C-alpha positions as CSV (number, residue, x, y, z in Angstrom):
1,X,-4.0,8.9,1.9
2,X,-4.2,6.5,4.8
3,X,-1.5,6.6,7.4
4,X,-1.3,3.9,10.0
5,X,1.3,3.3,12.7
6,X,2.6,0.3,14.5
7,X,2.2,-2.2,11.7
8,X,5.0,-4.1,10.0
9,X,4.8,-2.6,6.5
10,X,6.9,-5.1,4.6
11,X,6.4,-8.7,5.6
12,X,8.1,-12.0,4.6
13,X,5.0,-12.9,2.6
14,X,5.4,-9.7,0.5
15,X,9.0,-10.6,-0.3
16,X,7.9,-14.2,-1.2
17,X,5.4,-12.8,-3.6
18,X,8.0,-10.6,-5.2
19,X,10.4,-13.6,-5.5
20,X,7.6,-15.5,-7.3
21,X,6.9,-12.6,-9.7
22,X,10.6,-12.1,-10.5
23,X,11.0,-15.9,-11.2
24,X,8.0,-15.7,-13.6
25,X,9.8,-13.0,-15.6
26,X,13.0,-15.1,-15.7
27,X,14.8,-12.8,-13.3
28,X,17.2,-13.6,-10.6
29,X,15.5,-13.8,-7.2
30,X,18.8,-14.1,-5.4
31,X,18.9,-10.5,-4.2
32,X,15.4,-10.8,-2.9
33,X,16.1,-13.9,-1.0
34,X,19.1,-12.2,0.5
35,X,17.0,-9.2,1.4
36,X,14.4,-11.5,3.1
37,X,17.1,-13.3,5.1
38,X,18.7,-10.0,6.1
39,X,15.4,-8.3,7.2
40,X,14.0,-11.2,9.1
41,X,17.2,-12.8,10.5
42,X,16.5,-13.6,14.2
43,X,12.7,-13.3,13.8
44,X,10.1,-15.9,14.3
45,X,9.0,-17.7,11.1
46,X,6.0,-15.5,10.6
47,X,8.1,-12.4,10.1
48,X,6.3,-10.2,12.6
49,X,9.2,-9.7,14.9
50,X,7.7,-10.9,18.1
51,X,9.4,-14.4,18.3
52,X,12.6,-15.5,19.9
53,X,15.6,-13.3,18.9
54,X,13.3,-10.5,17.8
55,X,15.1,-7.3,17.2
56,X,18.4,-8.9,16.0
57,X,17.8,-7.9,12.4
58,X,20.0,-5.5,10.4
59,X,20.8,-2.0,11.6
60,X,18.1,0.6,10.8
61,X,20.0,2.1,7.9
62,X,20.6,-1.2,6.2
63,X,17.0,-2.2,6.7
64,X,15.8,1.0,5.1
65,X,18.1,0.5,2.1
66,X,16.7,-3.1,1.7
67,X,13.1,-1.8,1.9
68,X,14.0,0.8,-0.8
69,X,15.3,-1.9,-3.1
70,X,12.2,-4.0,-2.4
71,X,9.9,-1.1,-3.3
72,X,11.7,-0.5,-6.6
73,X,11.4,-4.2,-7.4
74,X,7.7,-4.0,-6.5
75,X,7.2,-1.1,-8.8
76,X,8.7,-3.1,-11.7
77,X,6.9,-6.4,-10.9
78,X,3.8,-5.6,-9.0
79,X,2.4,-7.8,-6.3
80,X,1.4,-7.5,-2.6
81,X,4.0,-4.9,-1.7
82,X,2.9,-2.6,-4.5
83,X,-0.7,-3.2,-3.4
84,X,0.2,-1.9,0.1
85,X,1.5,1.3,-1.4
86,X,-1.6,1.7,-3.6
87,X,-4.0,1.0,-0.8
88,X,-2.8,4.2,0.8
89,X,-3.7,6.3,-2.2
90,X,-6.9,7.6,-3.9
91,X,-8.1,5.8,-7.1
92,X,-6.7,8.7,-9.2
93,X,-3.3,8.5,-7.5
94,X,-3.3,4.7,-7.8
95,X,-3.9,5.0,-11.5
96,X,-1.0,7.4,-11.8
97,X,1.4,5.1,-9.9
98,X,0.4,2.2,-12.1
99,X,0.9,4.3,-15.3
100,X,4.3,5.6,-14.2
101,X,5.6,2.7,-12.1
102,X,8.5,1.8,-14.3
103,X,9.6,5.4,-14.7
104,X,9.3,6.0,-11.0
105,X,11.3,2.8,-10.3
106,X,14.1,3.9,-12.7
107,X,14.2,7.3,-11.0
108,X,14.3,5.8,-7.5
109,X,17.2,3.7,-8.6
110,X,19.2,6.8,-9.2
111,X,18.5,8.4,-5.8
112,X,21.1,8.1,-3.1
113,X,19.0,9.9,-0.5
114,X,15.3,9.3,-0.6
115,X,13.4,12.4,0.3
116,X,9.9,13.7,-0.5
117,X,11.0,16.7,-2.6
118,X,13.1,14.9,-5.3
119,X,10.5,12.1,-5.6
120,X,7.7,14.7,-5.9
121,X,9.6,16.8,-8.5
122,X,10.3,13.7,-10.6
123,X,6.6,12.8,-10.5
124,X,5.7,16.3,-11.6
125,X,8.2,16.0,-14.5
126,X,6.3,12.8,-15.5
127,X,3.2,15.0,-15.7
128,X,1.5,14.5,-12.4
129,X,-0.2,17.5,-10.7
130,X,1.5,18.9,-7.5
131,X,-1.1,17.5,-5.1
132,X,-1.0,13.9,-6.3
133,X,2.8,14.0,-6.7
134,X,3.2,15.1,-3.1
135,X,0.8,12.4,-1.7
136,X,2.5,9.7,-3.7
137,X,6.0,10.8,-2.6
138,X,4.9,10.8,1.0
139,X,3.3,7.3,0.7
140,X,6.5,5.9,-0.9
141,X,8.6,7.3,1.9
142,X,6.3,6.1,4.6
143,X,6.4,2.6,3.1
144,X,10.2,2.3,3.2
145,X,10.4,4.1,6.5
């Protein structure tokens, strides 16, 4: 698994991609548009957080909850945000995430507190080996921060 620091993991472009994918499936993109506005309020137009008013976004807890909802949506609809998660994994782990994406999304919807152990145990219940389940759980948590 690749771990990098200092990068903005979820960008406005990722959310725009999700909005497009949700619209294509006749879904309601309203919550995604609200999430984008909340995450990037006060940022410059490019969403990287270095423009005027940078740092005036939501409090860290709210931002984390928004990122969690975005990841669940990405697991259901695919796109650039899911690709960011998969790029951190081996080809075998990537195949497992793709195979169980909807089941993982449904499980993550039920979690109130996202931690590695419950995610890992759920993945193991789906049939993944311990090592892959652990790596995927850590990658998910690193992405939502």
